[in-house]
C-alpha positions, 0 to 999 in steps of 0.5 A: 500502518495507520489503517483503520483499527490497525492494531486491534481490529484488522482481520486478514484474508484466509490462506486458501491453498493450505486450507484446501490441502487440509494444512494448518499454516502456523509457525512454531510458537514464537515470543508474543509482544504487545501491539504498538501503542499508537492511538489510531483513528477509525475512518468509516469503513484472462488477466490484464497484462497490457494497456489494451487489456486494461482499456477493454475492461474499462469499456466493459464497465462503462462507468469510467470517465473518458481517457484524457486527450493529452499524451501520456507521460512515461514514468522513469522507473519501469520493470524489465527481465534480465537473465530470467528475473524481473528488476526495476530499472531507470528508463532514462539511464538504463541502469538497475533501480533498487528502491531504498527509502522511507515512508514519509508520514505526518499525522494529526488528530482526526478532528476536534472530537476524534483524537485518534491520529490520522494522516495529515501529510498533504492535507490543506492546513497541515501540509508543511512544504518547508519540512517536506523540502528539507526532508527530501533533500536529506533523504536524497543526500544519504543516497535514498531514492524513494518515499512512500506517501498516503493520499488521504481518504478519511480526514473528516471534511478535509481529504482528497475529495471535495464535499461539493463533489469530485476532487479537492483542488487544494489537496491536489495543490499540495500533492503536486507541490510535493511531487515538484519538491521530490523532483527537485530532490531527485527522489521518486514517490510511491503513492498510496491511493488509500481507499476512495475518499469519504467526500466527493461522492465516491463512497456513495457508490458503496457505503450503503449498498445492501444488508449482505455486505459490511465493513471492508467487505463493501470496498473489495467484494461489491461492484460499487466498491470496485467502481468507486475506487476505479473512478477515484484513481482514474480521476485523480491521475487524470487531474495530475496530468491536467495540472502538468504534474511531474508524473515521471517521478511517481515510482508507482501507485499502491492500490490501498494501504494493506488490503484486508477483509472484515472476517467478522462482517457480512457476508463472511460472518454469515452461516448460510445463503448465496452471495453475488460479488463484484467479479460476477460469481456467486458463493454459498456461505454455507460451504466452508470452502466458498468463503476463502474462494470468494475472498481470493478470487475477488482480491485478484479481480479487484487488483486487476480492475484497479490496475486497468483503470490506472493504465487507461489514463497512465499506461506506463505506470507501475501498480502494486498492492500492499499487505500488512505486517502481522502480530502473532496474536492475529491471523495472517494474509497470503499474498501468493495469489497477488504475486502469481495470479494478479496483474500487479506489477510488483508486490509490497509486503510489510514487516516489523522487528520486535513484534515477536516474529522472525523474518522467516516466520513472516514469510512462512505465515505469508506463504511467501513464494518468490516470483522471478517475474514480479519484484517484491519489496518491503514497503514498510520496515520498522523496529520497535522501541520496546525490543530495541532500547536504542537507535544504535541497536535498532539500526544494527538489527534493521541492517541484518534484517535487510541483508537477510531479506536479500536471500529471499529475493526482495527488491527494495526497502522503505523504512517506517518512517523518516520523521513522523511528528509523534511519539510512538513505539517505533524507531524512525530514521531521524531518531536520536542522532539519526543512526538508522538513517546513516546505517541504512544509507545507500551512500554508506552501504551501496549494496543493501545485501552486504 
């Protein structure tokens, strides 16, 4: 959520497998609902499965900073295989870990002239440490164990990058303060590395690279876009180490909220010509089969490259890629390749109740295939106020959706959101008398599948 033009303009990756088979991966018609009415700001636009492989990729690029000298800290949460199926577990206790929690989001107008709402959770001048502490304590008291937060790329003049170059130290202060508050509360943090920041010089590597790429395609399909994201992720995590942040409380890193491609921008909008992309391959835009092949091959390459950069500085980290919820009026994204072919440690899918599509419908559109060796979570789960007229009704539906998802092998659930500071058309954990917070509570329902 709160991605660039999320509800109106996001164009999503083609489904190469069904296309190659000549099939049309569409559901039977389901009732269509209008898109949510939130005002959203528009910011500018051999797989490595080990630390050794990750380091090899970094050395090959020769554009990354050198690895930090201090010893790496071990993350508390890891992934292990039990009876042929991957599961999260707590390295300290040895117990299985089931991520259940919230997206923790605060928003504000992008600027005085751009009133579209954008992330402000950790930004200097907006971050509310007292609210963060109170919220984390309440979340923990109900048995929840994870919050998902966004590292801001795009607030004008005030984001994770420093206009003078590199990282914003005041922004880092707030990130580290939040991590310590999460540590005090006993809540783990899923950190969304939401694009390379507009300031700091990172976007200079890709923003105006060439006439053959535009929109989100600059980020995912060009060498500069890949390098910018790698350099930012590496530098940001290295800075957390240098500041002695509680790295062990980071559940994982989401490479970017809801990866997507601009289908109406070059090179995907081109009708002819060959295009060389970040993975070193060339694709013919005159061949219909080359466009989806270019997208999916570069998606896997992008995930692998970003994960490699992170593991080079933080070798026990878990890395995920998230995929957007979809409206029936939109096309869809297929996470199958990320689940089966990329080196992502787990995958994060997003679904919303009341958008005119069932859970089975989402999964058919996703072409979802459970991979027993890679956990999949619902990292954004929400219910619309236009479909569910009370928090009680939304709570009942969300519990049913959670239980139903267990049959498909999902391994975790994070509600959108806990207490976002805005009126919108989604129910939140603390809405009304916090019925949803209570209904999904692990303290009240230790087994999410019952």
